[in-house]
N, C-alpha and C positions, 0 to 999 in steps of 0.2 A: 467957777468950775474947779479951781485949784482945791485939792483935798477930796474930790469925788472919786469913787471907785467904779470899776466895771470889768469887762472881760473882752479880750480881742476876738473878733469874728473873722478878721483877715490879718495875717501875719504882718508885722512890721519888718523893714529891711535896714534898720539903723539909718545912717546918713543917705543910703541909696533910695529910700522911699518910705512913704507912710503905709500904714495898714488902717484897719477900722476897728473901733471899740464901741461896744454898747455900754453906755454909762448910766448909772442910777441918777435920774433927774426927775424932780417933781412927782415922786411916787410911781414912776414908770422907768422905762429905758429908752434912750435916744442914741442914734448912731452918730459918731464923730470921727473925723479923719484923725488918726493917731500917729504921731512921730515918736521915736525913741532913740536913745544913744546907740543901743545895740539891737540886733535883730531879735525879735520875740515871736514865738510860735502862736498859732491859733489856740485859744483856750486859756492863755495866760491871764491871770488876774492882774489888773493894773491900777495904779494910783495916778491921778492927774497932778503934775508938778508945775505946769505952766500952760497959758493959753497962747495960741499962735494966730488967732483970728476967728472969724465966724465958723462955728462947728469944727474947729481945728485945735487940737491939744497936744501937749508933750507929756508922755507917760513914762513910768518906770514900773518894773514888776512889783507886785504887792502880795504879801502873804499875811493872812489873818492869823493872829496868835491866840 
């Protein structure tokens, strides 16, 4: 999962709690529990930087250049 991209559908709250991200997987999109270092709003494009367990990832904001 590391390196995959997606978009937040539920905001993250940093260390206070996860949100939800739809990630690009196998030609479609799948929902994952998403943790981040800082709070991120709904609609933020994200990059997976670590896996925390089944369907759980650590993300950071991602901007396509």
